[in-house]
VOSEGU-6688 format. One record per residue: x, z, y of N, C-alpha, C in turn; residue in three letters. Coordinates in Angstrom, 3 decimals, always signed. Each point is the difference from the previous one (the first is absolute). Layout:
% VOSEGU-6688
> X,Z,Y,X,Z,Y,X,Z,Y,ALA;
...
***
This chain:
% VOSEGU-6688
> -6.315,+9.073,+12.855,+1.064,-0.563,-0.804,+1.340,+0.297,+0.685,UNK;
> +0.922,+0.487,-0.769,+1.340,+0.313,+0.498,+0.954,-1.114,-0.419,UNK;
> +0.811,-0.475,+0.922,+1.004,-1.024,-0.300,+1.370,+0.683,-0.002,UNK;
> +0.672,+0.043,-1.152,+1.301,+0.658,-0.070,+1.039,-0.659,+0.906,UNK;
> +0.768,+0.815,+0.710,+1.038,-0.521,+0.894,+1.239,-0.434,-0.774,UNK;
> +0.200,+0.562,-1.173,+1.205,-0.278,-0.793,-0.282,-0.974,-1.141,UNK;
> -0.735,-1.074,+0.294,-0.368,-0.967,-1.035,+1.226,-0.735,-0.526,UNK;
> +0.047,-0.243,-1.315,+1.114,-0.774,-0.555,-0.096,-1.473,+0.388,UNK;
> +1.113,-0.698,-0.120,+0.037,-1.420,+0.369,-0.845,-0.856,-0.940,UNK;
> -0.001,+0.341,-1.278,-0.829,-0.701,-0.979,-0.868,+1.012,-0.735,UNK;
> -1.010,-0.477,-0.669,-0.930,+0.858,-0.735,+0.728,+0.707,-1.143,UNK;
> -0.060,+1.331,-0.077,+0.686,+0.708,-1.074,-0.648,-0.193,-1.372,UNK;
> -1.246,-0.444,-0.029,-0.678,-0.214,-1.277,+0.352,-1.330,-0.641,UNK;
> +0.177,-1.063,+0.826,+0.258,-1.328,-0.574,+1.252,-0.671,+0.549,UNK;
> +0.574,+0.542,+1.074,+1.225,-0.571,+0.553,-0.200,-1.184,+0.925,UNK;
> -1.219,-0.350,+0.301,-0.294,-1.160,+0.840,-0.283,+0.415,+1.444,UNK;
> +0.074,-0.955,+0.939,-0.368,+0.294,+1.391,-1.480,+0.367,+0.087,UNK;
> -0.373,+0.707,+1.044,-1.392,+0.366,+0.221,-0.294,-0.086,+1.487,UNK;
> -1.276,-0.149,+0.339,-0.376,-0.127,+1.401,-0.151,+1.353,+0.684,UNK;
> -0.615,+0.964,-0.664,-0.227,+1.299,+0.607,-0.060,+1.071,-1.083,UNK;
> +0.044,+1.253,+0.438,-0.072,+1.121,-0.932,-0.844,+1.099,+0.620,UNK;
> -0.605,+0.820,-0.851,-0.768,+1.143,+0.461,+0.155,+1.127,-1.008,UNK;
> -0.167,+1.234,+0.465,+0.089,+1.169,-0.884,-1.352,+0.692,-0.009,UNK;
> -0.468,+0.337,-1.200,-1.317,+0.621,-0.167,+0.131,+1.263,-0.837,UNK;
> -0.482,+1.110,+0.538,+0.044,+1.273,-0.713,-1.361,+0.353,-0.600,UNK;
> -1.050,-0.677,+0.431,-1.335,+0.238,-0.529,-0.444,-1.166,-0.862,UNK;
> -1.229,+0.013,-0.405,-0.533,-1.083,-0.816,-0.177,-1.275,+0.810,UNK;
> +0.098,-1.133,-0.663,-0.202,-1.295,+0.642,-0.306,-1.031,-1.061,UNK;
> -0.536,-1.140,+0.424,-0.333,-1.093,-0.907,+0.706,-1.264,+0.464,UNK;
> +0.349,-0.856,-0.965,+0.649,-1.276,+0.305,-0.799,-1.100,-0.688,UNK;
> -0.446,-0.976,+0.765,-0.727,-1.141,-0.542,+0.669,-1.263,+0.522,UNK;
> +0.624,-0.758,-0.885,+0.666,-1.237,+0.399,-0.654,-1.232,-0.606,UNK;
> -1.183,+0.156,-0.543,-0.648,-1.124,-0.663,-0.263,-1.167,+0.942,UNK;
> -0.417,+0.279,+1.214,-0.293,-1.066,+0.954,+0.722,+0.273,+1.309,UNK;
> +1.294,+0.249,-0.078,+0.771,+0.348,+1.182,+0.789,-1.216,+0.470,UNK;
> -0.287,-0.461,+1.198,+0.667,-1.191,+0.525,+1.417,+0.297,+0.482,UNK;
> +0.310,+1.248,+0.295,+1.312,+0.338,+0.561,+0.998,+0.468,-1.051,UNK;
> -0.430,+0.888,-0.903,+0.932,+0.597,-0.956,-0.281,-0.453,-1.422,UNK;
> +1.068,-0.246,-0.739,-0.095,-0.405,-1.398,+0.131,+1.214,-0.923,UNK;
> +0.871,+0.941,+0.415,+0.291,+1.141,-0.870,+0.368,+1.205,+0.864,UNK;
> -0.325,+1.185,-0.515,+0.465,+1.252,+0.586,+0.714,+0.756,-1.105,UNK;
> +1.258,+0.352,+0.237,+0.762,+0.816,-0.944,-0.072,+1.449,+0.449,UNK;
> +0.068,+0.914,-0.955,-0.071,+1.429,+0.298,+1.291,+0.668,-0.446,UNK;
> +0.466,+0.954,+0.816,+1.222,+0.728,-0.311,-0.208,+1.463,+0.377,UNK;
> +0.392,+0.953,-0.882,-0.207,+1.415,+0.312,+0.803,+0.433,+1.227,UNK;
> -0.588,+0.902,+0.780,+0.634,+0.509,+1.220,-0.509,+1.420,+0.235,UNK;
> +0.448,+0.598,+1.077,-0.521,+1.302,+0.415,-0.258,-0.039,+1.506,UNK;
> -0.905,+0.861,+0.438,-0.279,+0.117,+1.430,+1.099,+0.843,+0.649,UNK;
> -0.045,+0.133,+1.317,+0.959,+0.839,+0.724,-0.089,+1.454,-0.450,UNK;
> -1.161,+0.404,-0.522,-0.206,+1.363,-0.503,+0.352,+0.152,-1.471,UNK;
> +0.510,-1.073,-0.616,+0.385,+0.046,-1.405,-1.127,-0.219,-0.988,UNK;
> -1.163,-0.410,+0.495,-1.147,-0.273,-0.874,+0.146,-1.388,-0.628,UNK;
> -0.526,-0.186,-1.220,+0.086,-1.320,-0.637,-0.773,-1.061,+0.791,UNK;
> +0.543,-1.204,-0.016,-0.634,-1.131,+0.687,+0.413,-1.287,-0.704,UNK;
> -0.608,-1.087,+0.393,+0.385,-1.327,-0.493,+0.330,-0.885,+1.181,UNK;
> +1.127,-0.691,-0.095,+0.323,-1.050,+0.966,-0.545,-1.307,-0.557,UNK;
> -0.690,-0.750,+0.844,-0.582,-1.282,-0.389,+0.762,-1.102,+0.727,UNK;
> +0.470,-0.977,-0.749,+0.756,-1.122,+0.562,-0.851,-1.248,-0.136,UNK;
> -0.394,-0.574,+1.143,-0.958,-1.102,+0.061,+0.733,-1.337,+0.010,UNK;
> -0.213,-0.802,-1.045,+0.642,-1.310,-0.148,-0.993,-1.110,+0.330,UNK;
> +0.412,-0.938,+0.849,-0.861,-1.135,+0.327,+0.033,-1.027,-1.135,UNK;
> -0.889,-0.950,+0.062,-0.021,-1.074,-0.994,+1.313,-0.770,-0.008,UNK;
> +0.574,-0.257,+1.172,+1.249,-0.753,+0.079,+1.166,+0.768,-0.608,UNK;
> -0.006,+1.327,+0.122,+1.105,+0.806,-0.520,+0.024,+0.051,-1.522,UNK;
> -1.131,-0.200,-0.639,-0.058,+0.042,-1.463,-0.539,-1.304,-0.571,UNK;
> +0.204,-1.080,+0.715,-0.560,-1.297,-0.359,+0.341,-0.522,-1.372,UNK;
> +1.190,+0.278,-0.533,+0.412,-0.569,-1.267,-0.341,+0.832,-1.212,UNK;
> -0.687,+1.112,+0.149,-0.266,+0.919,-1.111,-1.326,-0.306,-0.675,UNK;
> -0.065,+0.328,-1.298,-1.296,-0.001,-0.661,-0.852,+1.034,+0.711,UNK;
> -1.297,-0.124,-0.100,-0.899,+0.885,+0.748,+0.247,+1.472,-0.275,UNK;
> +0.345,+0.360,-1.233,+0.167,+1.417,-0.329,+1.447,+0.358,-0.296,UNK;
> +0.949,-0.745,+0.547,+1.406,+0.265,-0.293,+0.811,+0.107,+1.288,UNK;
> +0.903,+0.951,+0.030,+0.896,+0.125,+1.143,+1.179,-0.951,-0.205,UNK;
> +0.796,-0.265,+1.035,+1.151,-0.889,-0.140,+1.001,+0.493,-1.037,UNK;
> +0.032,+1.306,-0.269,+0.926,+0.541,-0.991,-0.496,-0.238,-1.423,UNK;
> -1.244,-0.486,-0.134,-0.563,-0.248,-1.324,-0.880,+1.129,-0.502,UNK;
> -0.097,+1.094,+0.731,-0.843,+1.121,-0.415,-1.460,-0.379,+0.191,UNK;
> -0.809,+0.250,-1.001,-1.417,-0.302,+0.100,-0.692,+1.160,+0.688,UNK;
> -0.741,-0.308,+1.052,-0.634,+1.036,+0.808,-1.191,+0.631,-0.710,UNK;
> -0.817,-0.812,-0.648,-1.146,+0.544,-0.727,-0.416,-1.016,-1.035,UNK;
> +0.057,+0.401,-1.270,-0.361,-0.898,-1.079,+0.998,-1.135,-0.183,UNK;
> -0.364,-0.933,-0.851,+0.820,-1.176,-0.208,-0.883,-1.222,+0.082,UNK;
> +0.596,-1.159,+0.112,-0.799,-1.212,+0.069,+0.071,-0.818,-1.288,UNK;
> +0.448,+0.643,-1.095,+0.156,-0.744,-1.241,-1.163,+0.219,-0.969,UNK;
> -1.034,+0.725,+0.419,-1.158,+0.201,-0.849,+0.165,+1.117,-1.005,UNK;
> +1.183,+0.598,-0.092,+0.238,+1.093,-0.935,-0.423,+1.303,+0.628,UNK;
> -0.427,+0.951,-0.836,-0.421,+1.293,+0.550,+1.120,+1.026,-0.074,UNK;
> +1.196,-0.381,-0.379,+1.150,+0.893,-0.004,+0.149,+0.834,-1.244,UNK;
> -0.873,-0.164,-0.977,+0.110,+0.791,-1.234,+0.752,-0.770,-1.057,UNK;
***
């Protein structure tokens, strides 16, 4: 795992503080269903030092996103699906 040296002060995906960040150029999996440390991971496009595509992952603790609905960022953007029972059609 590569940790970018030029990390932004806040998460570029949601604008909130984050505990740590990592950059991944290969495949990876994220499972937060039973994670005691992190509540959410935001993803932001990046490139490696060689110019290859990568993703920066911004790891948010439970305390950092405490006031949000489970699938909503502080900006109001829904991360995946909605919680209103509608299927979006």
